[in-house]
Structures are given as structure tokens and as C-alpha cells.
N, C-alpha and C positions, 0 to 999 in steps of 0.2 A: 506493499499500499504505499503511495505517495504523500510524503509529509506535507502538510499545508502550514502556512504561516502566518499569522497578523502582525499587523507592521502599529507602531506607535510613534507618533511626531510632539516632538518637546521642544516649541520655540520660548527663547530666552534672551536676556541681555539686551534687547529690544533698546538701542538711543540714535541720539542725530546725528551724530561725529564720530559712530563706531559702538561694536560690542561696549556695553558698560563692563567696567572693570569686577563690580560685584558677580556680573556671571561668570568671567575668566576662575573668580577663586570659587564660585558654588557647582560647578559643571561637574566635577567629580564626585562630589556628593550624591549629585541628580542620578548620577551611572549608578554609584552603588545600590541606590535606593531600587533604581530600577532591576538592580541583578537581583537583589533579593525576592521580589517578584516573577523573577524568571526570566525578564527581558535581557536581552543582547544587544549591547551596542553596536550596530552596523556602521553607521556612518555622522561623521559630523559637516554639516554641510554650513556654510557662511558665505553668502553671497556676497560679492563687493557692489555696492548700490551705494552707498554716503560716498562724504567728498575724499576724493584721491583715491578711488578705489575700496575704498575700506568697508568691509563687512560693518553692517549696522545691528546685525542680531546673529547669535546660532541657531542652528535647527539641529536638532539628536533625534537619530532616527534609528530606531530599534525594534526586534523582531522575537518570536517566540512562538512555538507549535504552537498550533489551534488547540484548543481543549474539546 
């Protein structure tokens, strides 16, 4: 049987001039919390859409097998 997955996107640190420092300090804790619930971090997406091409937020993408 093929394993199917569910995905969760967590957006954090949105700021006008770049990702807020608090989010950069806090994201490891967010990853650990999700890991305890069976989620696996598969990607951190940080689009460059702010001034000078800076990312204005982080999007953490998690997956886990469907229950």
C-alpha cells in the first residue's frame, strides 16, 4: 500500500523590511513542537519579496503520514 502524506504550512516572522529577528530565534522551537506531534520538516521557504530582495517571512513546510 502506498503511503499518503498530509502537509502543514506555518508562516512566521512577517515584517515589512525582512523576517523579524524573533522568528529567526523562535523557529527551532516551532520545529521541535511539530516533531513531537509526528510532523517532519521538509522545507523552509523564504521568498525574497522585500526591499533589496530580502525575505519578508519564513514558511515552514511539514509532512507526516496520513492517519
